[in-house]
N, C-alpha and C positions, 0 to 999 in steps of 0.2 A: 508668418506661422502661416498665414493661407496659403502665401505666392508654394514654400515648404510642403504643402500637402495635396497642393495640385502638379508639382512636381512628382508626389511618390505617387500620385492616382495615374499618371501619364507615363510612368516608368524614365521619368529624364533627370533622376538622382547623376551627380560627380560620380564617375566611374571608380573612382577611390575612394572617398568620401567613408564608406563602410568600414574601412582601416580604421580609422580615429574615430568610430560614432558609432553609435545605436539608431539604426532605423527609426525609432517612437521619441526621439529628442532633437527638439527641434537645435540652431547652433547658442539661442541663448538659454538654452537648458531645461525649456517648456516643453512638454507634452506633446507629441504629436497624435492626435485620436485616428485610428484607421478606421479605412472606410472598405472594408476590399470586397471587390465584385463577387456575386453570385455564380458559385463553383458549378458545374456540371461536365461529366463524362462519364467514362468507364471506371476509372478508382472511386470517384467520387458515389456512386452508386453501389459498389461495395464496399467502402466504408460507413455508410448507410444501414447495408444489411448488418453489419457487424458491430453498426454500434446501437441498432435495437433487440438484437441477441444481450449484448452487455447489457445495455439497462433495462432487459427483463430478467435477469440474474439478480441485478445489482439491486431495484426492490421486488423479487420476487422472495430472496433467500429469509431475509425475515422469519416469512409467515410460514416457511417448511421447518418442521417438527419430526422430532426422529420420539417416538415413546411419549407424547405429552414436553418435549424438550427441545429447543433451540438448534438448531445446526449448526447456527454459527453463533458467538456471541463471543464478545470482549469486553468485559465489563474491569475495566481499569480501575474503577471506585472500589469496587469487591476485590479486587484481583481473583475476579471469577474468569476464565474462558473456555468456552465449547469452541471446539473446533472439528467441521466435519460428523459432531456426534459426540466427542469425545472430550472430555471434561477432563480439566488443566488447573494447575494451582502451581501458586510462587514454587513450591518445592519443584516444580518441574520447568523449572527459570533455564536448565540449560539446554534441555530441547530446545528451546526460543530461541538461544544464543546459535545452537547450532543452525534451527532454519533462518535466522538472521543471517548469518554468514555464507551460509548458502543460494540465500537470495542477492543478497553482494554480488558474488562471484557471478552468477548466475549472469547476472544487468552488466556484469565483465564484457562474461563474454558474449552474451548477445548483443551487444552493442558493439562488442570488436569486428563482428561477423555481418550485421543489419542495423546499425547505428541507430538513429532515432526513429525506428519503426513503432516501438511503443507509443510514444509522445503523440505522431498521427494517428493512430490506431487505436490505442485501448487506454490512453492514458485518461481517468472520467474527468481533468480541467476540460482535454481537448473535445472529447466526448458532447459532455454538456454546452461548453462554449458553442462550437461549431456544427455540434446537429438539434441542439434544440434551443435554445438563446439567437443565435444570430440567425437563425430560421425563422422562429418569428417575426424578431426586429424586418428581418426581408419583408415577410406578410404583411407587415403592418405599416414600414416607410417606406417598401423599395427598398432597389440593390444601393450599392455603395453609393453609385451617385445622386440616388435621389437620397439617399439618407443626410450627404453633405449640404445639398442644397435648403431641406426640411430644416436642419440645426442653424443656418445660418437667415432663416428665413425670419419676417417679423413674427412674434408672436399673433395667431386667429383661430380661431374655433379648430379648423381642421389642427393644427400643430397640437393644443390642447389638447383634444382628443384620441390622436394617433398619440402625443407620451405618456400620455395617463394611462390610455388602455393598455401601452406597452408595459409599464412598471407597473401595474397592478398585475398581470401575466406574468412579471417577472417576481416578484414579490411570492404570490401563490403557489410557483412552480419550486421556487427555494425553498418557503416552506413546507413542500413534503418531500423535498431535497433533506431539509434539514431533520424534519421527522425521521425520517430512514435511517439518516445517521446515528440518528437517536436509540432506534431499534436496535440497532446492531451494538449498543455500547448495555441496555437496561432489557434488553427482548422484549416482543410486540405487547406482552400480555401485560408489562408494566406500562408500557408504550397508550396501550389500548383505555387503561386507569386516568391518567394524565389526561387525555384528548374529553373521556368522557364523566371522572366524576369534577366535583367541584377543586377550582385554583388551587384554593387557600392549604386543600391535602395534601397538593401538590408544587409548593413554592419553588424549591430545588429545582426537579424538573421541568415544569414551566420555564422555568428561566432559562435553562439549557435548551429547551424547544425553540423561544425564541432569539438565544444568541447566535444559535446554529443558520438559523432561517436568514435572518441578517448578515451575518458573514457569509453565508453563500450568495445574498442577493447583493452587497458591497462587491465581492470576486466578479461577479457574473452581468452585472449590468454595468458596472464602472473598473474595476480594476482591470482583470478582463487577459491581456496577453503577458500586461508586466506578471500575473503569475508564473508563468513559465521564465518569462527573461530577468527577472529581479531574484525572485523567490524560489525557485527550483534549483536544485544544484545538478539535477542533472544533466543540461546542456553545460554548466562550465563545465564537466567532465570528462564531454568530449575529447577535448585536446591530448587526456592521457590515454583515453581508451580508443577511439580513431584511429587507422592509419590507412596506408594507399591502397588496401587492400580490403578495407571495409565497405559496402554495399552502401551508400545512401542514396537519396534526391540527390541526382547530379545535372551540372550544363554540361554536353558535349562541344568542349570551345572549338575542338580540331576539327570540328566540324559546323557550326554556327558562325565563328570567327573568317576573317573579321565583317561585322554587321552592316550591315544597310539595307535602305528602303525598297520595297517592293517594285521591280521593275518591269513593266508589262513589254516585252517583246525584247527584251535583255536576253541575250543566248549565256554570258557567263556572267553569274555574281557569285560572287568571291565567297560569301558561308549561305546558311540557312535562314539565320537567324535574320529576321527580316522589321526587326526593333521596335513590333510592337509594342510592347510594355506589359502584354497581358499580360503575361507571368507575374508581373510586381503587379498590380491591380487585383489579381484574386488571391495572393497573400493575407492572409490573416495577421503576420506579425510586420509585416512594411517591407521586408525586405526585398531583396534581384537576386535572384538564387543563381545568373551568370558571374556575380563576383566570386563565387564557389561556395564551401559549407561553411555557414556562420551561426555562431549562437544563438541566434534567433529562428533558428530554421528548426521546425517541429516534424517534418517530413511528412506530411498532411497530404500531400500530391495533388495538392489545387492547379500548381503552376503545371504539374505535366500532364493537367487533363486538357488545361486551357492553350497547349504549347503544342498539342496534339491536333486540337478542333483547329489553329490554324493551318497547320501544317497538310491537314487533309482539305482544306478550302482553298491553301494554293496548291497542291496538287506535289506537295513531297513528302520524303517518307516521313514518320510517325518515329518519337522516342528521342526528338531533339535533347529531352529534357527526360532524364529515364532514372530508374535502378540502378545503379553503374558504380563502380568503385572508379578510383585513380588511375589505378593502373590499368584496369581497362581501356578507361578513354586514350589513355596517354599511350600504351605500347598493346595494347589489345590484349592480355594477361588477364586469362579467367581468372576465379577466385580462386585461393590456394588456402591449405592448409599450413600458418603460420607456426613457429614453436612457442609465439604467444597464447595462439589458439589450444595448442595441445596442453602446455601448463595449465591453462584454466577450467578446461576440459580434465583434466588427472585430478586438481585438485576437488573441485563439482563433485567428480564421481566418490570419493574419497568421503567427503561430508555427509554425501546423499548416505553414503553406504553407513555411516556413521550412526549419522540422525536416525534412520530405518532400524540400527540395531538396536540403541537406544528405546525406541517405539513399540518393539516388539518386545522387549523384556520388562517394560514398565508395567508396575506394579499396580494391580486395583487399590490397594492401601498402603499409605506411605505413614510407616511408623519410626517416633523417636524417640527412645528409651533413655534418659539421664538422670544419675544420682540425683538427689534433690540437694538445691544450693547450700550450701550452711549447716548439711547436717552431720550426724556422726553415726557411730555403730550404736547399738543397743544391745544390753547382754540383759536376757529373759532369765525370767526365773528357773526354767525348766530347761536353763544351759544354751538356748539357741540365740544366734545371732541377730540383729536385726536392723535392716537400712532401708530407709525410704527412696522412693524412687517417684519423675515424674514423666508421664507420656503423654504424646501429643501424636494423634491420629489422626490421618487425612481419608475420608472416603472417596473416594474418584470416581465413585460412579452414579449411574441416578437410583441406584436399590438400596432399601433400608438394611440395614444388618447389625448383630449383635456380635461381641467380641469376647475373650477372654484369654487370660494370660495364664503360661503354665512354665515350670524352670525346664529346661530343658537338658541338664548334662550334670545336675548334683541335687540331690536328694530335700524337697523343703518344703513350703507354703510360698504364696503370695494373695495376699488379701486386698483389694481392692475396695477405697473408704467408699463405704455406704451403698456397694450394690455388687452383686454376683459378676452379674457381668454388662460390659459397655453396651448401650444403645447407638449405632452412629447412622446418622441421619445420609441422603442424599447431598453429594455436593458440602459434607461439612467438614471442620474440623473442631473433635474433640477434645480437653486436656485433662487428664486423670493424675491422679494420687494413688499410689498403691504400695505395700511395704513388702520386704522381704525378709523371711525367716527361714533359716539353715542353720540345723545342727554345727557345733562346735566339731565334731568328730568327720564330718564333712569339708571341712577347710584345713588345705596344710600352711597356707602363708596368711600373712595381714594383709597381703592384698590378692587376691584372683579374680580372673574373667568369668563371668557366667554369660550364659545364654538365654533369652526369656523369648519365647512364643509367642507369638499371639493367632489366635486359634477361632476359627468361625464358625461351633461346632466342632465335631472331628478334624475340618482339614484345617491345616497349617497354611498361611499367609502370607506370616511375616516372621523372621526372627533376628533377634539382637542383640547386641556383643554389648554390654556392660561391664563396669567393675563394682565389684563388692569388698568393703573393708573390713577387717576384724582386727579386736586386739590381738599380740604378739603372744606366741603360743608361753611364754614365761609368766605373761599377765594375765591367764585366764583362770578360771575359780576351774 
């Protein structure tokens, strides 16, 4: 196992072994721990900038409020969702379905064009692992080779201090991430209560807090790149999303092959790749990019920076490893719009248009009115026919409101049980029972359709159609 790891670090893996194995598994089936060399270069610097911005957004969003309400909340437990300041309820599930479908099509389109650029530049797993935890590891334990030596060294005060310090910091950061993740579910105010109030008052919330912290600690301290290779389906979908026209992190084999060690004074070297192995040493998933696009590659650009640095030192052109398509490298064909891209774009635009239309026509009040189950009509002493109804009203706004019911197209009265008007608090679902009395002379058949309006003051905010039943004309008194 140690020998295999050394080969990985030196870029000496068998050129064909990648086809039937995974870089982090040795021949015996055991995990090969990856010790990537510290990356540096132009692309890495840009990734740091992007990561800082995204981390600021991630940790800052739970604190943003609009009129005292969260800007973004995904409370799955209470089925309460706030997105960009707008409240959503389970009744709006069709909008979520459309958004999800749009997201899936966007991923297909984006990946078809740009490959796994999301994984390398914006995925939270990659950002936390490479830009936070890995940098702390470099700071405490040193570069990849130094970490390798430290892990195999005998136990000593220095090793204990470094390992303990690293894992204490790792868990502390995981605790912060876990709390942030919880804030997206329950809101920052509820999270603050869990933190400041006695634990026994928030056993469930505290348990989730510790659980999330432990999960993130396990992922970033131990599981690491396996999350991308084994758990995330995105890499496995590359085979159906990528084509020869897709732009990925690619090795220019036409320019680089055949490889050979740098020979000073030699006039004719076959290829520009001097087989230094640095592109393998910096890879966080332990692959050799020179073997082509692979499942484990997250397009992090570390190999691009490493290769550019070597090319610069030996006086050769950069971009031996670069963002390019297979067609660009082999045929010199620049990116072209394919029928598949057109198809994905058309479907995406259609879904976005439909979603936008539903969003614009979405009502602040969602009302469902049905005849009470199992109830029959009643003939009152004054000759009116009575039916009983149940109503469910969802207030999707952050403002409390009072509403009442009125018959829209037939004469009659509506009586709500116990009150004249219903008070609906912000983000609240109210269920009510009410009676509808209609004079017999206004009923032409024993089964008719009626419209019941829901009013806020004098403003009609919703109109619902339902059924009304009465005795047959011959059976009426």
